[in-house]
C-alpha positions in Angstrom: 246.5 113.5 -39.1 247.8 113.3 -42.4 247.3 116.7 -43.2 249.1 118.3 -39.9 252.9 119.2 -40.6 255.3 118.8 -37.7 258.3 121.1 -36.8 261.1 118.7 -36.5 263.9 120.9 -36.9 265.3 122.5 -33.8 264.8 126.7 -33.8 264.7 127.2 -30.4 267.8 129.5 -30.4 266.2 131.8 -32.6 265.0 135.5 -31.8 261.6 134.6 -33.4 260.9 131.8 -31.6 259.4 131.1 -28.1 257.2 128.3 -26.5 254.1 129.9 -27.0 254.5 130.7 -30.9 255.7 127.6 -31.5 253.8 124.9 -33.6 251.3 123.0 -31.5 252.6 119.5 -31.6 249.6 116.8 -32.4 249.6 115.4 -29.2 248.1 118.8 -27.9 245.4 119.4 -30.4 242.4 118.8 -28.1 240.0 121.2 -30.0 237.3 119.1 -31.7 234.4 120.7 -33.7 232.2 120.9 -31.0 234.8 122.9 -28.9 235.3 125.3 -31.7 231.2 125.5 -31.9 231.1 126.4 -28.4 233.5 129.2 -28.5 231.9 130.5 -31.4 228.7 130.3 -29.0 230.8 132.2 -26.6 232.1 134.8 -28.5 228.7 135.8 -30.4 226.5 135.9 -27.6 227.4 139.3 -26.4 225.3 143.0 -26.1 226.1 143.9 -30.2 224.9 141.1 -31.6 221.9 141.6 -29.6 221.4 144.9 -31.1 222.2 143.7 -34.6 218.8 143.8 -36.3 217.8 147.0 -34.3 219.9 149.0 -36.3 218.5 148.1 -39.6 214.8 147.6 -38.4 215.4 151.2 -37.1 216.2 152.3 -40.7 213.0 150.6 -42.0 214.0 147.2 -43.2 211.4 144.4 -41.6 212.5 142.2 -39.0 212.8 139.4 -41.6 215.0 141.3 -44.0 217.1 142.2 -40.9 217.5 138.3 -40.1 218.3 137.4 -43.5 221.1 140.0 -44.2 222.6 138.8 -40.7 222.7 135.3 -41.7 223.9 135.8 -45.4 226.7 138.3 -44.0 227.8 135.2 -41.2 227.6 132.6 -44.0 229.9 134.8 -46.1 232.4 135.4 -43.3 232.7 132.2 -42.1 233.9 131.3 -45.7 237.5 133.3 -45.3 237.2 132.3 -41.4 237.9 128.4 -42.5 240.2 129.5 -45.0 242.4 131.5 -42.9 242.3 128.9 -40.2 243.4 126.2 -42.6 247.2 127.4 -41.9 246.6 127.1 -38.3 245.4 123.7 -38.4 248.3 122.4 -40.8 251.1 124.2 -39.5 249.9 124.7 -35.7 250.7 128.3 -35.9 249.3 131.3 -34.6 248.6 134.3 -36.9 251.5 136.6 -36.1 253.7 133.5 -37.2 251.5 132.6 -40.6 251.4 136.3 -41.6 255.6 136.2 -42.0 255.0 134.1 -45.0 253.4 136.9 -46.4 254.3 140.3 -44.9 257.9 139.2 -44.1 259.4 138.7 -40.6 259.3 142.3 -39.8 256.6 143.3 -42.0 253.9 141.1 -39.9 254.0 143.8 -37.1 252.3 146.3 -39.0 249.2 144.1 -39.6 249.4 142.3 -36.4 249.6 145.3 -34.2 246.6 147.1 -36.1 245.1 144.1 -35.0 246.2 144.1 -31.5 245.1 147.6 -30.5 241.6 146.9 -32.0 241.3 144.2 -29.6 243.0 145.8 -27.1 240.5 148.8 -27.3 237.5 146.2 -27.1 238.8 144.6 -24.5 238.5 147.6 -22.5 234.9 148.5 -23.8 233.8 145.0 -22.7 235.4 145.0 -19.7 234.2 148.0 -18.1 230.5 146.8 -19.8 231.3 143.4 -17.6 232.2 145.7 -14.6 228.7 147.0 -14.6 227.0 143.7 -14.8 228.4 142.9 -11.5 227.8 146.5 -10.0 224.1 145.8 -11.0 224.3 142.3 -9.2 225.6 144.1 -6.3 222.9 146.7 -6.1 220.1 144.0 -6.9 221.4 141.8 -4.2 222.0 144.6 -1.5 218.9 147.0 -2.3 220.9 149.6 -3.3 220.4 152.2 -5.9 222.4 152.5 -8.9 223.6 156.0 -9.7 224.8 157.4 -13.5 228.1 158.9 -11.9 231.6 157.2 -12.1 232.1 156.5 -8.3 234.3 154.1 -6.7 232.0 150.9 -6.7 232.0 150.9 -10.3 235.7 151.1 -10.7 235.9 148.3 -7.9 233.6 146.0 -10.2 235.7 147.1 -12.8 238.8 145.9 -11.2 237.3 142.7 -10.4 236.3 141.7 -14.1 239.3 142.7 -15.0 240.7 140.2 -12.9 238.7 137.4 -13.8 239.9 138.0 -17.5 243.4 138.0 -16.4 243.0 134.7 -14.6 241.8 132.8 -17.6 244.9 134.6 -19.9 247.6 133.5 -17.5 245.8 129.8 -17.1 246.0 129.4 -20.9 244.2 127.7 -23.6 242.6 124.9 -21.8 241.1 127.4 -19.3 239.6 129.1 -22.2 238.2 126.1 -23.7 236.5 125.4 -20.1 235.3 129.0 -20.4 233.8 128.5 -23.9 232.3 124.7 -23.1 230.8 126.3 -19.7 229.3 129.0 -21.2 228.1 127.9 -24.5 225.0 125.7 -23.4 224.3 128.4 -20.3 224.0 130.8 -22.9 221.8 129.2 -25.6 219.4 128.1 -22.7 218.9 131.9 -21.3 218.2 133.2 -25.3 215.4 129.9 -25.2 214.4 131.2 -22.1 213.8 134.6 -23.2 211.9 133.7 -26.0 209.8 131.4 -23.8 209.2 134.4 -21.6 207.6 136.3 -24.5 205.5 133.3 -25.7 204.0 132.2 -22.5 203.3 136.2 -21.4 201.8 137.2 -24.8 200.2 134.0 -25.4 201.2 133.2 -29.3 204.6 132.9 -31.2 203.0 134.9 -34.6 201.4 137.5 -32.3 204.5 138.3 -30.9 206.4 138.6 -34.2 203.1 140.4 -36.0 204.5 143.0 -33.8 207.6 143.4 -36.0 206.1 145.6 -38.6 205.5 148.3 -35.9 209.0 148.6 -34.8 210.3 149.9 -38.3 207.2 152.4 -38.6 207.8 156.0 -37.3 205.4 157.8 -35.2 203.6 159.7 -38.0 203.4 159.8 -41.3 203.3 163.6 -43.3 201.6 162.9 -46.5 200.0 164.9 -49.3 196.1 164.9 -49.4 194.5 165.4 -52.9 191.3 166.5 -51.4 192.6 168.9 -48.9 195.0 170.0 -51.7 197.7 170.3 -48.9 200.0 168.0 -46.1 198.6 166.3 -43.6 199.8 164.6 -40.6 198.7 161.2 -40.0 199.7 159.8 -36.5 200.8 156.3 -36.0 201.6 155.3 -32.1 201.9 151.6 -31.3 199.1 149.2 -31.2 198.3 146.7 -28.3 197.4 143.3 -28.9 193.7 144.4 -29.4 194.8 146.2 -32.6 193.8 149.6 -31.4 196.3 152.3 -30.6 198.2 152.4 -27.1 198.1 156.1 -26.9 195.1 158.3 -26.7 196.5 161.6 -27.3 199.2 163.1 -29.2 200.7 166.7 -29.8 203.0 167.7 -32.6 206.1 170.0 -32.0 206.8 172.8 -35.1 210.4 173.6 -35.0 211.2 176.8 -35.9 212.2 178.2 -39.3 213.8 181.4 -40.2 212.6 183.9 -37.8 209.4 181.8 -36.8 208.9 180.4 -33.8 208.6 176.4 -32.7 205.1 175.5 -31.8 203.8 172.6 -29.6 200.0 172.3 -30.3 197.7 171.1 -27.6 197.1 167.1 -26.5 194.8 166.7 -29.6 192.9 162.7 -29.0 194.3 159.8 -31.4 191.7 158.4 -34.0 192.2 155.8 -36.5 192.8 157.2 -40.1 192.8 160.8 -38.4 195.0 163.1 -40.5 195.8 166.9 -39.2 196.0 169.5 -41.9 199.7 170.7 -41.3 198.7 174.4 -42.2 196.3 174.3 -38.8 200.3 174.1 -37.3 201.3 177.8 -38.8 199.9 180.8 -40.6 202.6 180.5 -43.2 202.2 177.6 -45.3 206.0 177.5 -46.5 207.0 177.7 -43.4 204.8 174.3 -42.9 206.6 172.8 -45.9 210.3 173.4 -44.9 209.5 172.0 -41.4 207.5 169.2 -42.5 210.6 166.5 -42.3 211.7 168.0 -39.2 208.4 167.6 -37.4 208.3 165.7 -34.0 205.3 164.2 -32.1 204.8 163.0 -28.6 202.0 160.5 -27.3 200.3 159.7 -24.0 198.0 157.1 -22.3 196.7 156.9 -19.0 198.8 155.1 -16.6 196.8 152.4 -14.6 198.1 154.0 -10.9 197.1 157.4 -11.8 199.1 160.5 -14.6 199.9 159.5 -17.5 202.8 157.3 -19.5 204.1 159.9 -21.9 206.1 159.0 -24.8 209.7 160.5 -26.1 209.9 163.0 -28.7 209.6 161.0 -32.0 210.5 161.6 -35.7 208.1 162.0 -38.3 208.5 160.6 -41.9 207.1 162.7 -45.1 205.4 160.1 -47.6 206.0 159.4 -51.2 209.4 158.9 -50.8 209.3 155.1 -51.8 212.3 153.2 -52.2 213.4 152.2 -56.0 214.5 148.5 -56.5 218.2 149.7 -56.8 218.5 151.8 -53.7 216.9 149.0 -51.5 219.6 146.6 -53.1 221.9 149.1 -52.5 220.7 149.5 -49.1 221.1 145.3 -48.3 224.5 145.8 -49.7 225.6 148.5 -47.2 224.1 146.7 -44.1 225.6 143.4 -45.7 228.8 145.0 -45.8 228.4 146.4 -42.0 227.4 143.1 -40.9 230.0 141.3 -42.7 232.7 143.6 -41.1 231.3 142.5 -37.4 233.9 139.6 -37.5 236.3 141.1 -39.8 239.1 140.9 -37.5 238.3 137.5 -36.1 239.0 136.6 -39.8 242.5 137.6 -39.5 243.3 135.9 -36.6 241.3 132.7 -36.4 244.4 130.4 -36.7 245.4 131.3 -33.1 242.5 129.2 -32.5 242.0 126.6 -34.9 245.9 125.4 -34.2 244.5 123.5 -31.4 241.8 121.8 -33.6 242.7 118.3 -34.0 241.6 118.0 -38.0 240.7 120.4 -40.7 237.1 119.0 -40.9 236.8 119.7 -37.0 237.9 123.1 -37.9 234.9 123.7 -40.8 232.4 121.9 -39.1 232.9 123.6 -35.9 233.1 127.3 -37.3 230.0 126.5 -39.5 228.0 125.3 -36.7 229.0 127.8 -34.4 229.3 131.4 -35.6 226.2 131.5 -38.7 223.2 130.0 -36.4 224.6 131.7 -33.0 224.5 135.2 -34.7 221.1 134.2 -36.3 219.4 133.5 -33.3 220.7 135.9 -30.7 219.7 138.4 -33.1 216.1 137.0 -33.5 216.1 136.8 -29.6 217.0 140.6 -29.7 214.1 140.9 -32.3 211.7 138.9 -30.2 211.9 140.2 -27.0 211.5 143.4 -28.5 208.0 142.6 -30.5 207.0 141.4 -26.8 207.5 144.1 -25.0 205.3 146.3 -27.7 202.8 143.8 -26.4 203.3 143.5 -22.7 204.6 147.1 -21.6 201.5 149.9 -21.4 204.1 152.6 -21.3 205.6 151.9 -24.9 203.9 154.3 -27.4 206.4 154.4 -30.2 208.7 152.2 -31.8 211.8 154.6 -30.8 211.1 153.9 -27.1 211.5 150.3 -27.6 214.2 148.6 -25.4 216.1 147.1 -27.9 219.2 146.8 -25.9 219.2 144.0 -22.6 220.0 146.7 -20.2 217.1 148.8 -21.0 215.1 145.7 -21.0 216.3 144.2 -17.5 215.5 147.6 -16.1 211.7 147.3 -16.4 211.8 144.5 -14.1 211.5 144.9 -9.9 212.4 141.4 -8.6 216.1 141.6 -8.1 216.7 137.8 -8.6 215.7 138.3 -12.2 218.4 141.2 -12.8 220.7 138.8 -10.7 220.4 136.0 -13.0 219.9 138.0 -16.4 223.2 140.1 -15.3 225.1 136.9 -15.1 223.9 135.7 -18.1 225.1 139.3 -19.3 228.6 138.5 -17.4 229.2 135.0 -18.7 228.6 136.4 -22.5 230.9 139.3 -21.8 233.9 137.2 -20.3 233.4 134.6 -22.8 233.7 136.8 -25.9 236.3 138.9 -24.2 238.8 136.2 -23.8 238.5 134.4 -27.1 237.8 137.4 -29.5 239.8 140.4 -27.9 242.8 138.6 -25.7 244.2 135.8 -27.5 245.1 138.2 -31.0 247.0 140.6 -29.0 248.5 138.3 -26.5 250.2 136.6 -29.5 251.1 140.0 -31.1 252.8 141.2 -28.4 254.9 137.8 -28.4 255.6 138.2 -31.5 257.1 141.3 -31.1 259.7 140.4 -28.8 259.6 136.3 -28.8 262.5 136.4 -26.7 261.1 138.5 -23.8 257.1 138.3 -24.5 255.2 135.4 -23.4 251.8 134.7 -24.4 250.9 135.1 -20.7 253.1 138.6 -20.9 251.4 139.9 -24.0 247.8 139.1 -22.4 248.4 141.1 -19.3 250.0 144.0 -21.5 246.6 144.0 -23.7 245.0 144.4 -20.3 246.7 147.2 -19.0 246.2 148.9 -22.5 242.7 148.4 -22.0 242.4 150.1 -19.1 244.9 152.7 -20.3 242.4 153.7 -23.0 239.5 154.8 -19.8 236.6 153.2 -21.5 234.6 154.7 -19.0 234.9 158.6 -20.5 235.5 157.2 -24.0 233.4 154.3 -24.8 231.1 156.1 -27.5 234.4 157.5 -29.3 236.3 154.3 -29.5 233.4 152.3 -30.4 233.8 154.7 -33.6 237.5 154.6 -34.2 237.8 150.9 -33.4 234.7 150.4 -36.0 236.6 152.7 -38.6 240.0 150.6 -38.2 238.1 147.3 -38.4 236.8 148.2 -41.8 240.2 149.0 -43.3 241.7 145.6 -42.4 239.9 143.8 -45.3 243.1 144.1 -47.2 245.0 142.0 -44.6 242.7 138.9 -45.0 243.3 139.4 -48.8 246.9 139.3 -48.7 247.0 136.6 -46.2 244.3 134.4 -48.6 246.2 135.0 -51.8 249.7 134.5 -50.6 248.8 131.2 -48.4 246.3 129.2 -51.6 247.2 131.1 -54.8 251.1 132.0 -54.5 252.0 129.1 -51.8 249.4 126.4 -52.8 249.2 125.8 -49.1 252.9 124.8 -48.7 254.9 126.9 -46.0 258.8 126.2 -45.2 257.7 125.9 -41.4 261.3 125.9 -39.9 261.8 129.2 -41.9 258.8 131.1 -40.3 261.1 130.7 -37.3 264.4 132.0 -38.8 265.6 135.6 -39.1 267.5 135.3 -42.2 265.3 132.4 -43.6 263.2 132.0 -46.7 260.5 134.9 -45.3 263.3 137.7 -44.6 263.0 139.0 -48.0 266.7 139.8 -48.8 267.4 140.6 -44.7 264.9 143.3 -44.6 262.1 141.5 -42.9 259.4 143.0 -45.4 257.7 142.1 -48.5 257.5 144.7 -50.8 254.8 143.0 -52.5 252.6 142.5 -49.3 253.6 146.3 -48.4 252.4 148.1 -51.7 249.2 145.9 -52.0 248.1 146.8 -48.4 248.9 150.4 -49.0 246.7 150.2 -52.0 244.2 148.2 -50.6 243.6 150.7 -47.7 244.0 153.6 -49.6 241.1 152.3 -51.9 238.8 152.5 -49.3 240.3 155.8 -47.7 240.0 157.4 -51.2 236.2 157.0 -50.8 236.3 158.5 -47.0 237.9 161.5 -48.6 236.3 161.9 -52.0 232.6 161.6 -51.7 231.9 160.9 -55.5 233.8 157.4 -54.6 232.2 157.0 -51.3 231.0 153.7 -52.1 234.6 152.4 -51.9 234.6 153.6 -48.2 231.2 152.1 -47.6 232.2 148.8 -49.1 235.7 149.2 -47.7 235.9 145.4 -46.5 234.8 144.1 -49.8 236.8 146.5 -52.0 240.1 146.6 -49.8 239.9 142.7 -49.8 239.7 142.9 -53.8 242.2 145.1 -54.2 244.5 144.1 -51.9 244.0 140.0 -53.1 244.4 141.2 -57.0 247.3 143.4 -56.5 249.4 141.4 -54.5 249.4 138.6 -56.7 250.3 140.8 -59.8 253.1 142.3 -57.5 254.5 139.2 -56.3 254.7 137.6 -59.8 256.7 140.9 -60.8 258.9 140.8 -57.6 259.5 136.6 -58.6 260.5 138.1 -61.9 262.8 140.8 -60.7 264.6 139.9 -57.8 263.6 136.2 -57.8 266.8 135.0 -55.6 265.3 136.9 -52.4 262.0 135.7 -52.5 260.2 132.4 -52.5 259.2 131.5 -56.1 255.8 130.7 -57.0 254.9 126.9 -57.1 254.7 125.5 -60.9 251.6 123.2 -59.9 248.9 123.3 -57.4 248.8 121.1 -54.3 245.5 120.6 -53.4 
């Protein structure tokens, strides 16, 4: 274990020390590459991963383009994940202690607590989702009907799942490792079972994926017809395995424009190659032109037991607006940024996990084995299963009604045991994600705030309590938007951490002084590193300028990349200037690299 540095000085009397924040000794480094890979399987298999590709496909990308972007994004984010995990392995320290070197013994609270707040918010959301899975299992077993209201049984199930989470928090790192090792093979198996279901029910792997192109199409297209000299509407409902439209009839909903009235046409037969002149929908051609982009269509088909399957009102697109190569590449970059941001918070606090790794080789191999592959696999599961539903469910007439999320998919099965097994898988996935991604980081952040009074266990319980106080049952959608906004602004924190550890200190930390209030990282006694504070403000400010100034919107849209780059460069420059101006109060930059 030549790459591991141990703490030999007694710092147990320091107010910055407690047993949970102390370096993990080599004898307790029990996590190998397979444990870390299993951890990432447990974290990556969750409902948001299942849904990732759907957002891109609905925006017009093909399923293959979506999958490539997810793969590239997760390979990109694994690199800083591995780099920031290096110090966790070498020194056995968690993220808040590592951050003391760059931000100062007090300055780190800013970054750590922001990370903790994001995690607590997601903890509440995920715990509510897990509670709903227990609620679904209870209803399936007892034969009761689910309700959409906030009733007492849902809160009881939420409380049960909350207590399960707290149990693993209280039991410590070994129980978390046990949970992830148990859940990983089960979750991989469930993904393969879903793929097998699609293949066996449809008769072919390629046949299922061939439906993917339909999921990115609109329900109808408005185009210019040279022969008629006007706009026409081309219906494009979903096609079945026989290549024929699944819908037999459609109607058009024309919105009101100005003083005009909204119009809904009678049901008309769906015919291949059919084009409906839009002038027939309105006596005022200008009204039709103005409303063309806002038209809606609805489809229906005879149901097996009588009546009709009817689609929802679906959007229409206007043809002739093919994207240029530049705009297409920009769209790829925007989605790549969003996908990188998916694990932005974990890239900050990954040392909380890697401190238990036996070696650098284990943490590098474990993360590259576990993260990119799992994200691609489960995104593909979401794509494949949804494509299969296009063939298997006759009531799916437009792409907008496809059951992308697993909850909607499971609702289509009447067999209670199918629901029970599937919800158990969702429960395990939610629990493993919640513990590893949303509990460890805030537990350490709170412990770092008051090491003498708050332990990892206490910090974990605090995170759980905050998860209740945010009332996720009321604010789930709003919280998700807020947390995504905050996560996008955490790139500067990672930029500062990596610049400090690799560029400034060349991977050499004064381990005892990380626990001393007046040591090397007290920065003159204030506990704040001015260079880090300035770089953090500049990195976050750069992203927010793009949020406030529309002309610079790309800075916010690419906030993780722009914030990271600006903070990295500015921190290096600020630190050099700081060393030259007040060298006695800050650690000097090493003369030679020590790689």
